[in-house]
N, C-alpha and C positions, 0 to 999 in steps of 0.2 A: 261636907266637901266643900271647900271654898271655891267659888265661881272662877277665880282667876287660875285654878288648875285644871279647869274644864276645856275641852275643845270648843271651837266656835258654835257648832250646832248645840252642844250642851248648854253653852252660856246663853244662847238665844232662848232655849227652853227654860232655863233657870229664871231669866228675866220675865219671860212670859208668865210662868208660874207665880212669881212674886206680885206681878202687876194684876193678876186675876185674883189673888188672895186680897189684895188691897181694894179691888172692885166690890168684892163680897162684903168687906168691912164698911165700904161707903154705902152699898145698898142697905145694909143693917142699919146704919146710922140714919139714912134717909127715912126709913121705915118707922123708926121711933122718934123722928121729928127733930133730930139734932144736927142735921146737915146745914151749913152755911153756904153763901154763894161761892166762897173760895173752895169749899169741899165740892160743890158741883162742877165748878171749873177745873179742879184737879181730876175729877172723875172723867170729864170729857178729854182731857189731855192724855190720861192714861188709856182710854179707849182708844184714841187715834194711835198710840204707840202700840198697843196690842194688835190693832190691825196691821200695822207695819211689820211686827214681829212674826205675827201668823203668816203673811205672805213670805217674809224672808225664810222662815222654818219650811214652808212648802217648797221654796226654790231650792233649798239645801237637800230636802229630803226625797222629793218626787222627781220622777223622769221630766225633763223640760217640757215635753209635749203634753203632760198632765197638769201643768201649772196654770190655773186661771185664777182671776181675782176672786177673793173669797167674800162672803157677806161679812158684817160685822158680828164678832163673836158675842160681844155683850152690848145691848143698847142701853142708852141711859134711861134712868128711871124717869117716869112720867113728873113733871114738876107742877 
């Protein structure tokens, strides 16, 4: 299903899922020694976006009184 045909909460979930998959690929690349400085920078930028999307998804799906800032979903790999 194309992301454009989804409702807003589903688009947020879709983007979140895609970013998490990219993070997993980055961690694998780092593990095997193939990560560059650019890869590490992109990882950190995706992590920030994941945090934002996670908060947005909570805002959309939880009662307002239950929404609190969430901890980072994925922490950057040790460099």
